[in-house]
Residue frames as qw, qx, qy, qz and C-alpha x, y, z in Angstrom:
[[0.005, -0.888, -0.460, 0.007, 0.01, 0.00, 0.01],
 [0.407, 0.501, -0.026, 0.764, 1.36, 3.39, -0.97],
 [0.220, -0.169, -0.448, 0.850, 1.92, 6.21, 1.48],
 [0.290, -0.091, -0.169, -0.937, -0.90, 8.17, -0.10],
 [0.615, -0.283, -0.624, -0.390, -3.35, 5.30, 0.28],
 [0.492, -0.259, -0.677, 0.482, -2.34, 4.81, 3.90],
 [0.030, -0.073, -0.225, 0.971, -2.97, 8.50, 4.54],
 [0.464, -0.163, -0.372, -0.787, -6.40, 8.31, 2.87],
 [0.644, -0.282, -0.708, -0.062, -7.32, 5.17, 4.83],
 [0.364, -0.186, -0.563, 0.718, -6.17, 6.77, 8.08],
 [0.169, -0.026, 0.022, -0.985, -8.25, 9.85, 7.39],
 [0.584, -0.235, -0.543, -0.556, -11.33, 7.70, 6.70],
 [0.596, -0.281, -0.709, 0.251, -10.88, 5.71, 9.93],
 [0.202, -0.130, -0.390, 0.889, -10.36, 8.90, 11.93],
 [0.325, -0.118, -0.202, -0.916, -13.42, 10.49, 10.36],
 [0.634, -0.300, -0.650, -0.293, -15.54, 7.45, 11.20],
 [0.493, -0.245, -0.645, 0.530, -14.30, 7.53, 14.79],
 [0.007, 0.047, 0.183, -0.982, -15.14, 11.21, 15.21],
 [0.480, -0.185, -0.406, -0.755, -18.60, 10.63, 13.70],
 [0.631, -0.305, -0.713, -0.001, -19.31, 7.69, 16.02],
 [0.338, -0.193, -0.526, 0.756, -18.16, 9.69, 19.06],
 [0.193, -0.043, -0.033, -0.980, -20.37, 12.63, 18.06],
 [0.583, -0.252, -0.572, -0.519, -23.33, 10.29, 17.61],
 [0.574, -0.292, -0.703, 0.301, -22.79, 8.71, 21.02],
 [0.160, -0.125, -0.354, 0.913, -22.53, 12.11, 22.69],
 [0.367, -0.125, -0.248, -0.888, -25.72, 13.22, 20.99],
 [0.625, -0.274, -0.684, -0.256, -27.54, 10.03, 22.05],
 [0.568, -0.387, -0.591, 0.423, -26.53, 10.49, 25.70],
 [0.107, 0.360, -0.063, 0.925, -26.93, 14.26, 25.76],
 [0.323, -0.605, -0.680, 0.258, -28.62, 15.49, 28.91],
 [0.005, -0.851, -0.171, -0.497, -30.11, 18.92, 29.56],
 [0.463, -0.109, -0.458, 0.751, -28.42, 21.18, 32.11],
 [0.149, -0.837, -0.463, -0.249, -31.27, 23.28, 33.53],
 [0.219, 0.366, -0.275, 0.862, -30.48, 26.70, 34.93],
 [0.097, -0.357, -0.682, 0.630, -31.86, 28.05, 38.18],
 [0.074, 0.768, 0.601, 0.210, -35.22, 29.76, 37.99],
 [0.104, -0.980, 0.007, -0.170, -33.79, 32.73, 39.87],
 [0.418, 0.591, -0.530, 0.442, -30.22, 33.75, 40.83],
 [0.654, -0.262, -0.619, 0.346, -28.90, 32.28, 44.05],
 [0.238, 0.032, -0.333, 0.912, -28.29, 35.73, 45.50],
 [0.422, -0.385, -0.231, -0.788, -32.05, 36.28, 45.61],
 [0.608, -0.332, -0.703, 0.160, -32.23, 33.86, 48.54],
 [0.299, -0.869, -0.106, -0.380, -33.52, 35.99, 51.44],
 [0.247, 0.450, -0.605, 0.609, -31.24, 37.17, 54.21],
 [0.479, -0.208, 0.533, -0.666, -34.07, 36.44, 56.64],
 [0.518, -0.041, -0.817, -0.251, -35.13, 32.80, 56.92],
 [0.581, -0.621, -0.524, -0.048, -37.91, 32.76, 59.52],
 [0.414, -0.910, 0.020, 0.017, -36.10, 33.99, 62.64],
 [0.761, -0.190, 0.231, 0.576, -32.60, 33.45, 61.23],
 [0.217, 0.956, -0.043, -0.195, -30.86, 36.64, 60.01],
 [0.867, 0.104, 0.217, 0.436, -28.05, 36.33, 57.48],
 [0.006, -0.910, 0.238, 0.341, -25.06, 38.35, 56.31],
 [0.840, 0.517, -0.104, 0.129, -22.96, 37.76, 53.22],
 [0.571, -0.660, 0.362, 0.329, -19.25, 37.02, 53.65],
 [0.377, 0.738, -0.478, -0.293, -16.44, 37.41, 51.12],
 [0.980, 0.012, 0.195, 0.041, -15.00, 34.29, 49.54],
 [0.414, -0.557, 0.544, 0.472, -11.31, 33.58, 48.93],
 [0.577, 0.609, -0.265, -0.476, -10.92, 33.90, 45.10],
 [0.178, 0.415, -0.885, -0.111, -8.59, 30.87, 44.98],
 [0.309, 0.102, 0.888, -0.325, -11.06, 28.70, 46.88],
 [0.568, 0.531, 0.259, -0.573, -13.90, 29.95, 44.72],
 [0.423, 0.573, -0.568, -0.413, -11.97, 29.09, 41.57],
 [0.024, 0.220, -0.975, 0.021, -11.41, 25.54, 42.77],
 [0.468, 0.252, 0.687, -0.495, -15.12, 25.01, 43.48],
 [0.072, 0.077, 0.747, 0.656, -15.90, 25.54, 39.77],
 [0.150, 0.596, 0.700, -0.364, -19.22, 27.16, 40.73],
 [0.174, 0.515, 0.466, 0.698, -21.33, 29.23, 38.34],
 [0.322, -0.692, -0.042, -0.645, -23.19, 30.86, 41.25],
 [0.556, -0.108, -0.693, 0.446, -22.61, 30.71, 44.99],
 [0.411, -0.794, -0.061, -0.444, -23.67, 31.94, 48.42],
 [0.583, 0.023, -0.585, 0.562, -21.38, 32.28, 51.42],
 [0.325, -0.657, -0.043, -0.679, -23.29, 33.59, 54.45],
 [0.201, -0.026, -0.805, 0.558, -23.49, 33.49, 58.19],
 [0.474, -0.544, -0.411, -0.557, -26.99, 33.20, 59.68],
 [0.155, 0.122, -0.686, 0.701, -27.61, 34.01, 63.36],
 [0.554, -0.544, -0.389, -0.496, -30.42, 33.49, 65.84],
 [0.695, -0.702, 0.003, -0.158, -30.24, 34.21, 69.56],
 [0.287, -0.785, 0.546, 0.053, -26.47, 34.26, 69.44],
 [0.768, -0.049, 0.619, 0.158, -26.18, 30.94, 67.60],
 [0.259, 0.696, -0.399, -0.538, -24.30, 31.13, 64.31],
 [0.808, 0.186, 0.548, 0.115, -24.52, 28.84, 61.28],
 [0.014, -0.548, 0.488, 0.680, -22.45, 29.21, 58.12],
 [0.756, 0.463, 0.421, -0.190, -24.19, 28.50, 54.82],
 [0.091, -0.471, 0.639, 0.601, -22.27, 27.55, 51.70],
 [0.722, 0.473, 0.479, -0.163, -24.30, 26.87, 48.52],
 [0.026, -0.520, 0.535, 0.666, -22.82, 26.52, 45.06],
 [0.759, 0.489, 0.367, -0.225, -24.42, 25.84, 41.69],
 [0.193, -0.424, 0.660, 0.590, -22.60, 24.70, 38.56],
 [0.692, 0.449, -0.077, -0.561, -24.23, 24.54, 35.14],
 [0.560, 0.435, -0.692, -0.135, -21.80, 21.77, 34.18],
 [0.910, -0.361, -0.131, -0.158, -22.11, 19.82, 37.46],
 [0.633, 0.406, -0.488, 0.444, -18.36, 20.00, 38.05],
 [0.241, -0.592, 0.410, -0.651, -18.88, 21.39, 41.55],
 [0.897, -0.290, -0.029, -0.333, -20.23, 18.04, 42.69],
 [0.795, 0.241, -0.455, 0.322, -16.71, 16.68, 42.85],
 [0.172, 0.414, -0.479, 0.755, -15.99, 18.89, 45.87],
 [0.678, -0.553, -0.406, -0.264, -17.95, 17.13, 48.62],
 [0.445, -0.795, 0.313, -0.270, -17.08, 17.48, 52.34],
 [0.925, -0.242, 0.273, 0.107, -15.48, 14.02, 52.33],
 [0.735, 0.446, 0.041, 0.510, -12.99, 15.35, 49.78],
 [0.155, 0.790, -0.097, 0.585, -12.37, 18.88, 51.01],
 [0.568, -0.762, 0.140, -0.276, -12.39, 18.55, 54.82],
 [0.920, -0.263, 0.134, 0.256, -9.85, 15.71, 55.17],
 [0.648, 0.472, 0.023, 0.598, -7.53, 17.58, 52.80],
 [0.061, -0.790, 0.129, -0.596, -7.68, 20.44, 55.33],
 [0.188, 0.313, -0.764, 0.533, -6.66, 18.23, 58.25],
 [0.621, -0.202, 0.278, -0.704, -10.14, 17.36, 59.56],
 [0.090, 0.087, -0.992, -0.002, -10.93, 13.78, 60.67],
 [0.584, -0.269, -0.412, -0.645, -14.40, 12.32, 60.32],
 [0.274, -0.163, 0.773, -0.549, -16.09, 11.19, 63.55],
 [0.342, -0.097, -0.820, -0.449, -18.11, 8.27, 62.18],
 [0.201, -0.347, -0.855, 0.329, -19.93, 7.55, 65.47],
 [0.068, 0.516, 0.373, -0.768, -21.54, 11.00, 65.45],
 [0.194, 0.162, -0.507, -0.824, -22.60, 11.08, 61.80],
 [0.340, 0.352, 0.829, -0.271, -26.23, 10.36, 60.97],
 [0.021, 0.347, 0.632, 0.692, -28.93, 10.69, 58.37],
 [0.113, 0.346, 0.468, -0.805, -31.54, 13.37, 59.19],
 [0.075, 0.505, 0.745, 0.429, -35.05, 13.46, 57.71],
 [0.066, 0.061, 0.161, -0.983, -36.85, 16.78, 57.63],
 [0.147, 0.546, 0.809, -0.160, -40.56, 16.80, 58.37],
 [0.104, 0.324, -0.150, -0.928, -41.84, 19.14, 55.67],
 [0.491, 0.441, 0.733, -0.163, -45.39, 18.27, 54.53],
 [0.391, 0.818, 0.060, -0.419, -45.30, 21.06, 51.92],
 [0.132, -0.550, 0.689, 0.453, -42.27, 19.63, 50.10],
 [0.736, 0.362, -0.334, -0.464, -42.77, 17.94, 46.74],
 [0.819, 0.138, -0.547, 0.106, -40.39, 15.15, 47.77],
 [0.749, -0.640, -0.082, 0.150, -39.09, 13.97, 51.14],
 [0.293, 0.829, -0.373, 0.298, -35.85, 15.78, 52.02],
 [0.905, -0.366, -0.047, 0.210, -33.04, 13.84, 53.60],
 [0.227, 0.864, -0.382, 0.237, -29.69, 15.30, 54.61],
 [0.838, -0.040, -0.408, 0.360, -26.51, 13.90, 56.08],
 [0.349, -0.910, 0.167, -0.149, -25.26, 15.33, 59.37],
 [0.810, 0.275, -0.325, 0.404, -21.49, 14.98, 59.37],
 [0.492, -0.862, 0.123, 0.030, -19.08, 15.61, 62.24],
 [0.738, 0.438, -0.263, 0.441, -15.35, 16.29, 61.88],
 [0.585, -0.786, 0.003, 0.200, -12.66, 16.99, 64.45],
 [0.597, 0.575, -0.229, 0.510, -9.30, 18.71, 64.35],
 [0.249, 0.239, -0.582, 0.737, -7.27, 18.79, 67.59],
 [0.031, 0.270, 0.713, -0.646, -9.71, 20.28, 70.16],
 [0.386, 0.252, -0.073, -0.884, -12.20, 21.61, 67.61],
 [0.356, 0.294, 0.887, 0.002, -15.37, 19.82, 66.49],
 [0.250, 0.258, -0.280, -0.890, -17.16, 20.83, 63.29],
 [0.449, 0.365, 0.801, -0.151, -20.67, 19.69, 62.48],
 [0.218, 0.311, -0.349, -0.857, -22.35, 20.20, 59.12],
 [0.670, 0.389, 0.565, -0.285, -25.43, 19.28, 57.21],
 [0.028, -0.378, 0.655, 0.653, -24.97, 18.24, 53.59],
 [0.634, 0.427, 0.640, -0.073, -27.24, 17.48, 50.65],
 [0.052, -0.382, 0.472, 0.793, -27.15, 18.14, 46.92],
 [0.666, 0.542, 0.351, -0.375, -29.29, 18.23, 43.80],
 [0.288, -0.123, 0.690, 0.652, -28.73, 17.16, 40.21],
 [0.477, 0.578, 0.212, -0.627, -30.91, 18.85, 37.59],
 [0.654, 0.587, -0.287, -0.382, -31.71, 17.28, 34.22],
 [0.327, -0.429, 0.841, 0.040, -30.02, 14.02, 35.17],
 [0.571, 0.223, -0.625, -0.484, -30.33, 11.25, 32.61],
 [0.908, -0.230, -0.030, -0.348, -31.98, 7.92, 33.39],
 [0.845, 0.208, -0.405, 0.280, -28.71, 6.00, 33.06],
 [0.214, 0.445, -0.483, 0.723, -26.90, 8.30, 35.51],
 [0.569, -0.413, 0.218, -0.677, -29.79, 8.18, 37.95],
 [0.965, -0.091, -0.199, -0.143, -29.78, 4.37, 37.87],
 [0.676, 0.300, -0.468, 0.484, -26.02, 4.17, 38.40],
 [0.057, -0.486, 0.409, -0.770, -26.28, 6.55, 41.34],
 [0.769, -0.352, 0.044, -0.532, -28.87, 4.28, 42.99],
 [0.869, 0.089, -0.471, 0.121, -26.50, 1.32, 43.13],
 [0.680, -0.730, 0.004, 0.062, -25.09, 0.73, 46.66],
 [0.814, -0.128, 0.138, 0.549, -21.56, 0.16, 45.38],
 [0.429, 0.324, 0.207, 0.817, -21.38, 3.50, 43.66],
 [0.151, -0.861, -0.427, -0.233, -23.86, 5.81, 45.34],
 [0.501, -0.783, -0.071, 0.362, -21.28, 7.30, 47.71],
 [0.430, -0.467, 0.365, 0.681, -18.78, 8.23, 45.01],
 [0.470, 0.378, 0.653, 0.459, -20.47, 8.37, 41.65],
 [0.152, 0.894, 0.384, -0.171, -22.03, 11.83, 41.74],
 [0.135, -0.811, 0.273, 0.500, -18.81, 13.66, 40.89],
 [0.252, -0.317, 0.760, 0.509, -17.97, 11.43, 37.94],
 [0.233, 0.310, 0.876, 0.288, -21.19, 10.33, 36.26],
 [0.198, 0.730, 0.446, -0.478, -23.41, 13.39, 36.39],
 [0.353, 0.271, 0.495, 0.746, -24.22, 15.04, 33.10],
 [0.088, -0.848, -0.454, -0.257, -26.73, 17.56, 34.47],
 [0.042, 0.654, -0.270, 0.705, -26.24, 20.81, 36.32],
 [0.659, -0.340, -0.627, 0.238, -25.85, 20.53, 40.09],
 [0.198, -0.739, 0.166, -0.622, -26.19, 22.41, 43.37],
 [0.610, -0.127, -0.677, 0.392, -24.64, 21.52, 46.75],
 [0.384, -0.781, -0.019, -0.492, -25.73, 22.78, 50.17],
 [0.631, -0.035, -0.590, 0.503, -23.51, 22.76, 53.26],
 [0.388, -0.814, -0.056, -0.429, -24.56, 24.17, 56.65],
 [0.569, 0.208, -0.586, 0.538, -21.67, 24.44, 59.15],
 [0.522, -0.754, -0.008, -0.398, -22.02, 24.72, 62.92],
 [0.076, 0.522, -0.747, 0.406, -19.48, 24.42, 65.72],
 [0.555, -0.136, -0.817, -0.076, -20.11, 21.01, 67.29],
 [0.238, -0.198, -0.711, 0.632, -20.38, 22.17, 70.88],
 [0.251, 0.135, 0.143, -0.948, -23.10, 24.71, 70.06],
 [0.748, 0.136, -0.142, -0.635, -25.45, 22.20, 68.41],
 [0.212, -0.346, 0.913, -0.050, -24.61, 18.71, 69.77],
 [0.505, 0.267, 0.800, -0.184, -27.93, 17.12, 68.77],
 [0.181, 0.134, 0.647, 0.728, -28.36, 18.95, 65.47],
 [0.101, 0.693, 0.658, -0.277, -31.53, 20.74, 66.57],
 [0.065, 0.737, -0.071, -0.669, -30.44, 24.11, 65.16],
 [0.081, -0.232, 0.767, 0.593, -29.35, 22.43, 61.93],
 [0.134, 0.420, 0.891, 0.108, -32.77, 20.83, 61.56],
 [0.098, 0.793, 0.431, -0.418, -34.67, 24.07, 62.21],
 [0.001, -0.659, 0.309, 0.686, -32.45, 26.17, 59.92],
 [0.149, -0.083, 0.852, 0.495, -32.48, 23.58, 57.09],
 [0.191, 0.583, 0.788, -0.042, -36.25, 23.48, 57.10],
 [0.098, 0.849, 0.166, -0.492, -36.44, 27.28, 56.80],
 [0.121, -0.510, 0.571, 0.631, -33.76, 27.26, 54.11],
 [0.246, 0.170, 0.894, 0.332, -35.57, 24.66, 52.02],
 [0.221, 0.754, 0.572, -0.234, -38.78, 26.70, 52.00],
 [0.093, 0.859, -0.114, -0.490, -36.86, 29.65, 50.53],
 [0.212, -0.438, 0.729, 0.482, -34.59, 27.63, 48.25],
 [0.506, 0.299, 0.808, 0.045, -37.21, 25.49, 46.53],
 [0.443, 0.817, 0.277, -0.243, -38.67, 28.28, 44.31],
 [0.041, 0.799, -0.464, -0.379, -35.19, 28.90, 42.85],
 [0.403, -0.273, 0.848, 0.208, -34.62, 25.31, 41.72],
 [0.396, 0.180, -0.640, -0.633, -35.44, 23.73, 38.34],
 [0.825, -0.091, 0.131, -0.543, -38.40, 21.34, 38.29],
 [0.911, 0.232, -0.341, 0.015, -36.36, 18.47, 36.86],
 [0.077, -0.701, 0.587, -0.397, -34.44, 17.63, 40.00],
 [0.863, -0.188, -0.465, 0.059, -33.13, 14.71, 42.00],
 [0.283, -0.803, 0.347, -0.394, -32.02, 15.20, 45.63],
 [0.843, 0.033, -0.481, 0.239, -29.27, 13.16, 47.33],
 [0.461, -0.852, 0.150, -0.196, -27.50, 13.27, 50.68],
 [0.900, -0.267, 0.152, 0.308, -24.58, 10.80, 50.65],
 [0.035, 0.905, -0.323, -0.276, -21.30, 12.68, 50.18]]
């Protein structure tokens, strides 16, 4: 076979490969719904919790890969909770779960104090479940509530995420929809039973729900 024929054959094979890849991507294409309203429209008052925006380290913000975000401190009767919400149209933010970020910062997970928390919200379209996580570092104890949403998730991805062997790690690698994560931080000694977390999360969900796309799936395992 001449050099010219080899070149022509190679070009044909490459063209076929590109066409097949494009067809597969088109077949598995999933919508990435945008928020109904910007995140910064979330009220500073959530029932009797009053919030204040805080600046975010630009380097940290860049690593989160968020399209929109909220970094606030909410206070009630002297008790303070820190709220971190980030939305990504590409879903890339879902790779940055607490189980990835906190240990890299020197925090150790306290398994015995972690638990699943169900919120009693009759008005919610779907039951809301969050994970209450507890981490320690020297003499400090950090509690946080965590849950996340995937919008426009395909049926294949949703099925894979339901499998026990992958549900705890698949969300950052298999999602093709847009995504939003919610983290509520509280010093462990100020909310040992998670009562403030439960109350605040319920108020937050009432205000957050109108901002979210209708095509949504909610998860809690980090």
